[in-house]
C-alpha positions as CSV (number, residue, x, y, z in Angstrom):
1,X,-35.6,9.9,11.7
2,X,-37.7,6.8,11.2
3,X,-36.2,3.3,10.6
4,X,-37.6,3.3,7.1
5,X,-35.9,6.7,6.3
6,X,-32.6,5.5,7.8
7,X,-32.7,2.4,5.6
8,X,-33.4,4.6,2.5
9,X,-30.5,6.9,3.4
10,X,-28.2,3.9,3.9
11,X,-29.2,2.4,0.5
12,X,-28.3,5.7,-1.1
13,X,-24.9,6.0,0.6
14,X,-22.2,6.2,-2.2
15,X,-20.2,3.3,-0.7
16,X,-23.3,1.1,-0.6
17,X,-24.2,2.1,-4.2
18,X,-20.6,1.4,-5.3
19,X,-20.8,-2.1,-3.8
20,X,-24.2,-2.8,-5.2
21,X,-23.5,-1.5,-8.7
22,X,-20.1,-3.2,-9.0
23,X,-20.7,-6.7,-10.4
24,X,-17.0,-7.6,-10.9
25,X,-14.0,-8.7,-9.0
26,X,-13.9,-5.7,-6.7
27,X,-17.2,-6.7,-4.9
28,X,-16.2,-10.3,-4.6
29,X,-12.8,-9.5,-3.1
30,X,-14.2,-6.8,-0.8
31,X,-16.8,-9.2,0.6
32,X,-14.2,-11.9,1.1
33,X,-11.8,-9.7,3.0
34,X,-13.2,-10.7,6.5
35,X,-12.1,-14.3,5.8
36,X,-8.6,-13.0,6.0
37,X,-9.0,-10.1,8.3
38,X,-10.9,-11.7,11.3
39,X,-8.5,-14.6,12.0
40,X,-5.5,-12.3,11.3
41,X,-6.6,-9.8,13.9
42,X,-7.4,-12.6,16.4
43,X,-3.9,-14.0,16.1
44,X,-1.7,-10.9,15.5
45,X,-1.5,-9.6,19.1
46,X,-0.4,-13.0,20.3
47,X,1.8,-14.2,17.4
48,X,5.1,-13.2,19.1
49,X,4.0,-14.4,22.5
50,X,3.0,-17.8,20.9
51,X,6.6,-18.2,19.7
52,X,8.2,-16.9,23.0
53,X,6.0,-19.3,25.1
54,X,7.4,-22.2,23.2
55,X,11.0,-21.3,23.9
56,X,11.9,-19.1,20.9
57,X,14.3,-16.5,22.2
58,X,14.2,-12.7,21.5
59,X,17.2,-13.1,19.2
60,X,15.6,-16.0,17.3
61,X,12.4,-14.0,16.9
62,X,14.4,-11.0,15.5
63,X,16.3,-13.4,13.2
64,X,13.1,-14.8,11.8
65,X,11.7,-11.3,11.2
66,X,14.9,-10.2,9.5
67,X,15.0,-13.3,7.2
68,X,11.3,-12.8,6.4
69,X,11.9,-9.2,5.4
70,X,14.8,-10.2,3.1
71,X,12.7,-12.9,1.4
72,X,9.7,-10.6,1.1
73,X,11.8,-8.2,-0.9
74,X,12.8,-11.0,-3.3
75,X,9.3,-12.3,-3.6
76,X,7.9,-8.8,-4.2
77,X,10.5,-8.3,-6.9
78,X,9.3,-11.4,-8.8
79,X,5.7,-10.8,-8.0
80,X,5.0,-8.8,-11.2
81,X,6.6,-11.4,-13.4
82,X,4.5,-14.2,-12.0
83,X,1.4,-12.1,-12.1
84,X,1.9,-11.4,-15.8
85,X,2.7,-14.9,-16.8
86,X,0.1,-16.8,-14.7
87,X,-2.6,-14.1,-14.6
88,X,-3.9,-12.0,-11.7
89,X,-6.5,-14.6,-10.7
90,X,-4.3,-17.7,-10.5
91,X,-1.4,-15.9,-8.9
92,X,-3.8,-14.5,-6.2
93,X,-5.1,-18.1,-5.6
94,X,-1.5,-19.5,-5.3
95,X,-0.5,-16.7,-2.9
96,X,-3.5,-17.4,-0.7
97,X,-2.9,-21.1,-0.7
98,X,0.9,-21.2,-0.1
99,X,1.3,-17.8,1.6
100,X,-1.6,-18.2,4.1
101,X,-3.3,-21.6,4.1
102,X,-0.1,-23.8,4.1
103,X,1.8,-21.2,6.2
104,X,-0.9,-21.2,8.8
105,X,-1.0,-25.1,8.9
106,X,2.7,-25.0,9.7
107,X,2.3,-22.3,12.3
108,X,-0.4,-24.4,13.9
109,X,2.0,-27.3,14.6
110,X,5.2,-25.2,15.1
111,X,7.1,-25.8,18.4
112,X,10.7,-25.0,17.4
113,X,12.8,-22.3,15.6
114,X,13.0,-24.2,12.3
115,X,9.2,-24.8,11.9
116,X,8.5,-21.1,12.7
117,X,11.1,-20.1,10.1
118,X,9.6,-22.4,7.5
119,X,6.1,-21.0,8.2
120,X,7.4,-17.4,7.7
121,X,9.1,-18.4,4.5
122,X,5.9,-19.8,3.1
123,X,4.0,-16.7,4.4
124,X,6.5,-14.5,2.4
125,X,4.9,-15.9,-0.8
126,X,2.0,-13.5,0.2
127,X,4.1,-10.6,-1.2
128,X,3.5,-12.1,-4.7
129,X,-0.1,-12.4,-3.9
130,X,-0.4,-8.7,-2.9
131,X,0.7,-7.6,-6.4
132,X,-1.8,-9.9,-8.1
133,X,-4.6,-9.2,-5.7
134,X,-4.4,-5.4,-6.1
135,X,-4.4,-5.9,-9.9
136,X,-7.4,-8.2,-9.7
137,X,-9.2,-5.7,-7.5
138,X,-8.9,-2.5,-9.5
139,X,-7.9,-3.2,-13.1
140,X,-11.4,-3.5,-14.5
141,X,-12.8,-0.9,-12.2
142,X,-13.7,2.7,-13.3
143,X,-11.0,5.2,-12.3
144,X,-13.7,7.3,-10.4
145,X,-14.5,4.2,-8.2
146,X,-10.9,3.6,-7.0
147,X,-11.1,5.8,-3.9
148,X,-14.4,4.0,-2.9
149,X,-12.9,0.6,-3.5
150,X,-9.8,1.3,-1.4
151,X,-12.1,2.8,1.3
152,X,-14.0,-0.5,1.4
153,X,-10.7,-2.5,1.6
154,X,-9.8,-0.3,4.6
155,X,-13.2,-0.8,6.2
156,X,-13.0,-4.6,5.9
157,X,-9.7,-4.5,7.8
158,X,-11.1,-2.2,10.5
159,X,-14.3,-4.2,11.1
160,X,-12.1,-7.3,11.7
161,X,-10.3,-5.5,14.5
162,X,-13.4,-5.6,16.7
163,X,-13.1,-9.4,16.8
164,X,-9.6,-9.1,18.4
165,X,-10.7,-9.2,22.1
166,X,-12.3,-12.6,21.5
167,X,-8.8,-14.2,21.4
168,X,-7.9,-12.5,24.6
169,X,-10.9,-13.9,26.4
170,X,-10.1,-17.4,25.1
171,X,-6.5,-17.2,26.1
172,X,-7.5,-16.1,29.6
173,X,-9.4,-19.4,29.9
174,X,-7.3,-21.9,27.9
175,X,-3.7,-20.3,27.7
176,X,-1.9,-19.0,24.6
177,X,-0.5,-22.0,22.8
178,X,-3.7,-24.2,22.4
179,X,-5.9,-21.2,21.5
180,X,-3.4,-19.8,18.9
181,X,-3.0,-23.3,17.4
182,X,-6.7,-23.6,16.8
183,X,-6.9,-20.1,15.4
184,X,-4.2,-20.9,12.9
185,X,-6.1,-24.0,11.8
186,X,-9.2,-21.8,11.4
187,X,-7.1,-19.3,9.4
188,X,-5.9,-22.0,7.1
189,X,-9.4,-23.3,6.4
190,X,-10.7,-19.7,5.8
191,X,-8.0,-19.1,3.2
192,X,-8.8,-22.4,1.5
193,X,-12.4,-21.2,1.3
194,X,-11.2,-17.9,-0.1
195,X,-9.2,-19.7,-2.8
196,X,-12.3,-21.6,-3.9
197,X,-14.5,-18.5,-4.0
198,X,-11.8,-16.6,-6.0
199,X,-11.7,-19.5,-8.5
200,X,-15.5,-19.6,-8.9
201,X,-16.5,-15.9,-8.7
202,X,-13.5,-13.9,-10.0
203,X,-12.5,-13.4,-13.6
204,X,-9.1,-12.6,-15.1
205,X,-8.9,-8.9,-15.9
206,X,-8.7,-7.5,-19.4
207,X,-5.1,-6.4,-18.9
208,X,-4.3,-9.7,-17.2
209,X,-5.4,-11.6,-20.4
210,X,-3.3,-9.2,-22.5
211,X,-0.2,-9.7,-20.4
212,X,-0.6,-13.5,-20.3
213,X,-0.7,-13.6,-24.1
214,X,2.2,-11.2,-24.4
215,X,4.4,-13.1,-22.0
216,X,3.3,-16.7,-22.9
217,X,6.4,-17.5,-24.9
218,X,8.8,-15.3,-22.9
219,X,10.8,-16.9,-20.2
220,X,10.8,-15.6,-16.6
221,X,14.5,-14.8,-16.9
222,X,13.9,-12.6,-20.0
223,X,11.1,-10.8,-18.2
224,X,13.5,-10.3,-15.3
225,X,16.1,-9.0,-17.7
226,X,13.6,-6.4,-19.0
227,X,13.6,-4.8,-15.5
228,X,16.9,-3.1,-16.7
229,X,14.7,-0.9,-18.9
230,X,11.7,-0.6,-16.6
231,X,13.6,0.4,-13.5
232,X,15.3,3.5,-15.0
233,X,11.9,4.6,-16.4
234,X,10.4,4.2,-13.0
235,X,13.2,6.2,-11.4
236,X,12.9,9.0,-13.9
237,X,9.2,9.4,-13.4
238,X,8.9,12.3,-10.9
239,X,5.3,11.8,-9.9
240,X,5.6,8.1,-9.2
241,X,8.9,8.7,-7.2
242,X,7.1,11.3,-5.1
243,X,4.3,8.9,-4.2
244,X,6.9,6.1,-3.6
245,X,8.7,8.4,-1.2
246,X,5.5,9.0,0.7
247,X,4.8,5.2,0.7
248,X,8.2,4.6,2.2
249,X,7.7,7.3,4.9
250,X,4.3,5.9,5.8
251,X,5.7,2.3,6.0
252,X,8.5,3.6,8.3
253,X,6.1,5.5,10.6
254,X,3.7,2.6,10.8
255,X,6.7,0.4,11.7
256,X,7.6,2.8,14.5
257,X,4.1,3.2,15.8
258,X,3.3,-0.6,15.7
259,X,6.4,-1.5,17.6
260,X,7.1,1.4,20.0
261,X,3.8,3.0,20.8
262,X,2.9,0.4,23.4
263,X,6.3,0.6,25.0
264,X,6.2,4.4,25.1
265,X,2.7,4.7,26.7
266,X,3.4,2.0,29.3
267,X,7.0,2.5,30.1
268,X,7.3,6.3,29.8
269,X,3.8,7.6,30.4
270,X,2.9,5.0,33.0
271,X,-0.4,3.9,31.3
272,X,-1.6,0.5,32.5
273,X,-1.1,-2.5,30.2
274,X,-4.8,-3.3,30.3
275,X,-5.6,-0.2,28.2
276,X,-3.4,-1.3,25.3
277,X,-6.2,-3.5,23.8
278,X,-8.6,-0.5,23.9
279,X,-6.5,1.8,21.6
280,X,-6.7,-0.3,18.4
281,X,-10.5,-0.6,18.8
282,X,-10.8,3.1,19.3
283,X,-8.7,3.7,16.3
284,X,-10.9,1.4,14.2
285,X,-14.1,2.9,15.4
286,X,-13.0,6.5,14.6
287,X,-11.7,5.5,11.2
288,X,-15.0,3.7,10.4
289,X,-17.1,6.7,11.4
290,X,-15.0,8.9,9.3
291,X,-14.9,6.7,6.2
292,X,-18.7,6.0,6.3
293,X,-19.8,9.5,7.4
294,X,-17.3,11.9,5.8
295,X,-15.1,10.2,3.2
296,X,-17.6,10.2,0.3
297,X,-18.1,14.0,0.9
298,X,-14.5,14.6,-0.1
299,X,-14.5,12.7,-3.4
300,X,-14.7,15.9,-5.4
301,X,-11.7,17.4,-3.6
302,X,-8.3,17.0,-5.2
303,X,-6.5,13.9,-3.8
304,X,-3.5,15.8,-2.5
305,X,-5.5,18.3,-0.3
306,X,-7.0,15.6,2.1
307,X,-3.6,13.8,2.0
308,X,-1.7,16.9,2.9
309,X,-4.2,17.6,5.7
310,X,-3.8,14.0,7.0
311,X,0.0,14.3,7.0
312,X,-0.2,17.5,9.0
313,X,-2.4,15.7,11.5
314,X,0.1,12.9,11.7
315,X,2.9,15.3,12.4
316,X,0.8,17.1,15.1
317,X,0.1,13.7,16.7
318,X,3.8,13.0,17.0
319,X,4.3,16.3,18.9
320,X,1.2,15.6,21.0
321,X,2.5,12.2,22.1
322,X,6.0,13.6,22.8
323,X,4.6,16.4,25.0
324,X,2.0,14.3,26.9
325,X,2.7,14.3,30.6
326,X,2.9,11.0,32.5
327,X,-0.4,9.2,33.3
328,X,-2.5,11.5,31.1
329,X,-4.5,8.9,29.3
330,X,-6.9,11.5,28.0
331,X,-4.2,13.0,25.8
332,X,-3.2,9.5,24.6
333,X,-6.9,8.9,23.6
334,X,-6.8,12.3,21.8
335,X,-3.6,11.1,20.0
336,X,-5.3,7.9,18.9
337,X,-8.4,9.8,17.6
338,X,-6.5,12.3,15.6
339,X,-4.2,9.6,14.2
340,X,-7.2,7.6,13.1
341,X,-8.6,10.6,11.2
342,X,-5.2,11.2,9.6
343,X,-5.1,7.5,8.6
344,X,-8.5,7.7,7.0
345,X,-7.5,10.7,5.0
346,X,-4.1,9.4,3.8
347,X,-4.2,5.7,3.3
348,X,-7.0,5.2,0.6
349,X,-5.7,8.3,-1.3
350,X,-2.1,7.1,-1.2
351,X,-3.1,3.8,-2.9
352,X,-5.4,5.6,-5.3
353,X,-2.9,8.2,-6.3
354,X,-0.3,5.5,-6.9
355,X,-2.5,3.4,-9.2
356,X,-3.6,6.4,-11.2
357,X,0.0,7.3,-11.9
358,X,0.9,3.9,-13.2
359,X,0.5,2.9,-16.9
360,X,-2.0,0.0,-16.8
361,X,0.1,-2.0,-19.3
362,X,2.8,-2.4,-16.7
363,X,0.7,-2.3,-13.6
364,X,1.9,-5.7,-12.2
365,X,5.6,-5.2,-12.6
366,X,5.6,-1.6,-11.5
367,X,3.5,-2.5,-8.4
368,X,5.9,-5.3,-7.6
369,X,8.9,-3.0,-7.9
370,X,7.3,-0.3,-5.7
371,X,6.5,-2.9,-3.1
372,X,10.1,-4.2,-3.2
373,X,11.5,-0.7,-3.0
374,X,9.2,0.2,-0.1
375,X,10.2,-2.8,2.0
376,X,13.8,-2.6,1.1
377,X,14.2,1.2,1.9
378,X,12.1,1.0,5.1
379,X,13.7,-2.1,6.5
380,X,16.8,-0.5,8.2
381,X,14.6,2.0,10.1
382,X,13.2,-0.7,12.4
383,X,16.7,-1.1,13.9
384,X,17.2,2.7,13.9
385,X,14.0,3.2,15.8
386,X,15.0,0.6,18.3
387,X,18.4,2.2,18.7
388,X,16.8,5.7,19.3
389,X,14.3,4.2,21.7
390,X,17.2,2.7,23.8
391,X,18.4,6.3,24.5
392,X,15.0,7.9,25.0
393,X,11.6,6.5,24.2
394,X,10.5,9.9,22.7
395,X,13.2,9.8,20.0
396,X,11.4,7.4,17.6
397,X,8.4,9.8,17.6
398,X,10.6,12.8,17.1
399,X,12.0,11.0,14.1
400,X,8.6,10.2,12.7
401,X,7.7,13.9,13.1
402,X,10.7,14.9,11.0
403,X,9.9,12.6,8.2
404,X,6.2,13.5,8.2
405,X,7.4,17.1,7.5
406,X,9.2,15.7,4.4
407,X,6.0,13.9,3.3
408,X,4.0,17.1,3.7
409,X,6.4,19.0,1.4
410,X,6.4,16.1,-1.2
411,X,2.6,15.8,-1.3
412,X,2.3,19.6,-1.7
413,X,4.3,19.3,-5.0
414,X,2.3,16.3,-6.4
415,X,-0.3,17.1,-9.2
416,X,-3.6,15.2,-9.2
417,X,-4.4,12.9,-12.2
418,X,-6.6,14.6,-14.8
419,X,-9.8,12.5,-14.0
420,X,-10.0,14.1,-10.6
421,X,-10.7,17.4,-12.4
422,X,-13.6,15.9,-14.3
423,X,-11.9,13.8,-17.0
424,X,-13.1,10.1,-16.5
425,X,-10.0,8.7,-18.3
426,X,-6.7,8.0,-16.5
427,X,-4.2,10.5,-17.6
428,X,-1.5,9.2,-19.9
429,X,1.2,11.5,-18.8
430,X,2.9,8.6,-16.9
431,X,4.9,7.0,-19.7
432,X,6.2,3.7,-18.3
433,X,5.2,1.4,-21.1
434,X,6.0,-2.2,-21.7
435,X,9.7,-3.0,-22.3
436,X,10.6,-3.9,-25.9
């Protein structure tokens, strides 16, 4: 195929067309995502080492993480209220400024437990930002574009992973602390730029304007009190609760994989430490190829079918890893490839299915509640996974296999929103309206 034909094919790709035709918030937010993703992925592999190198003990690191998770639940809970009262745009800006820019400045100068704790507390404000950001991203978008939008968000995060080895090269020359300090400063500046771009090029959503007007003369305490009516409605909605259960399961399994995969492959399987940096890059490469080459071909397929397939692949991966003999890196590579395909099938559809089952009138508060519930329900399982791993490093992955089976059963019982069957309007069967 000639270069000209390749360029024409690329221009006609549904994802490229979606980005080109979308003139609203979605395109701006997607194009800005690398401002967050690149520095985050440069720092993430070394954040714990940065603390440890400066004398923060394992117990103190664990305490900081536990406090952060508790505060994140609270911030997530109030995220919907702030998003409604201040608007999606300004809440997103505040979250980026306090949750990332200020937090990263504090991280850049941190050299003791208290400064690291303060930085994490500021960063917890980002949980409010998540609610507002997702509303700003998708509220004015066409329902048929949601899967493509979430695919682009995932692509943005995956591309950023390829920059991760740069920090390793810098650290090998200049040591951890000075390099990570500079990276945090760059991160703070990037997020300040992101705040300015959001202010200039994003617009408040239609539903955001409605909710600002409706809550203008209502106190935050009264809005908080209204949760007594909203929470029972949420709990009674079977479709949302099914998706919420899957969200919790995926949060738990990601927690286990992120924290115990490296220990498992190095300590039990005897894979050399130097290969650990290779696995995330392989995962990102496979996901990118799948999302760009195959994802758009599945848009006409009902959401639950690819999700169900992805969950089956996840479960199979867990068994593969458990049965992998020592020093068989080829099977670990196969595990990473299959898990990447499963991730590409499940994650964008999980987010899409969730948003399509939410009444737009209460999107902010329901999203905030779902985020709070997900973190709160999943938080004890980090300790459980660590406890299981202390007996046998295979046990955390046996546990993930068992809960993937639960997710497979749940997804099999979910019905797709009507627009997936040809109707371009979001189905109104989810009756979680505004509280009186």
